[in-house]
C-alpha positions, 0 to 999 in steps of 0.5 A, spaced: 330 404 455 330 404 463 338 402 463 338 408 468 334 405 473 336 404 480 333 402 487 336 404 493 336 400 500 329 402 502 326 400 495 325 406 492 326 407 484 329 412 480 328 412 472 331 418 468 330 420 461 323 418 460 319 421 454 313 425 457 307 421 456 303 416 459 306 410 462 304 403 465 309 399 469 309 392 471 312 391 478 314 384 481 318 382 488 319 376 491 313 374 495 308 379 492 303 378 487 305 382 480 302 389 480 301 393 474 300 400 474 298 404 468 296 411 467 302 415 470 302 421 466 309 425 465 310 432 463 316 435 460 321 437 465 317 434 471 319 430 477 313 425 479 313 421 485 308 415 485 307 410 491 306 403 489 302 398 494 303 391 492 299 385 496 301 378 497 296 375 492 292 369 491 295 362 492 292 357 488 292 350 490 289 344 487 290 336 485 292 333 478 290 326 477 289 321 472 283 319 469 282 313 474 283 319 480 290 317 481 295 322 483 299 325 477 306 325 480 311 330 478 305 333 473 307 340 471 302 345 472 302 352 468 299 359 469 298 364 464 296 371 466 292 374 461 291 381 464 298 383 463 301 387 457 303 384 450 306 377 450 313 381 449 313 385 455 310 380 460 315 378 465 311 373 468 307 370 462 308 363 464 308 361 471 309 353 473 309 349 479 310 341 480 305 336 483 308 332 489 307 325 490 300 326 492 298 330 486 298 336 490 300 343 487 301 350 489 302 356 486 303 362 491 302 370 490 298 370 483 295 377 482 287 378 481 285 377 474 284 372 468 289 366 467 289 360 463 291 354 467 293 347 464 297 341 466 302 336 462 305 329 464 309 325 459 304 319 460 297 323 459 294 327 454 295 335 455 287 337 457 285 344 454 287 350 458 281 352 462 280 359 464 280 361 471 278 368 474 282 370 481 278 375 484 279 374 492 284 371 496 288 368 500 286 362 496 283 358 490 282 351 488 283 349 481 283 341 480 285 338 474 284 331 471 288 329 465 286 324 460 289 318 457 292 319 450 289 318 444 292 315 438 291 316 430 293 311 425 293 314 418 294 310 411 295 314 405 293 311 399 292 314 391 285 313 387 287 306 386 288 304 393 295 303 392 300 305 398 303 312 397 310 311 399 314 317 402 307 321 404 308 326 410 303 328 415 
């Protein structure tokens, strides 16, 4: 329980009441890439000071287009960071941005690592998420082409070829 955590004006944190063990922390700040620091070992009765360095991160820019290469205006582009803690502990599990009138999207301040990326738009089928690995900044390009939605019509019949009313899919 980190309810006794506080931060002063200089950005210093104090966390009281921690169990003496090895800890991992996830730091987030507006304008910086999320940072994970693991392997912080605490011993009983000890006070430890750690200096955490945060970087601005990588900006992903891209274009979301229709199957005919037209801008997919207002498409939502989502990023899921795969190198973080378990999903219960992730503070930035899913990040999203919106494509503008030209289909351009921009997601700043991403930490290096592996992401799943996909786009959604009500007029198009959602493509399979792609996996990207961001290693070096300051920018990377990820373009997404949406697909026309497919339709499936099902007719449920019995062994005598009679329609089965009330059948559910």
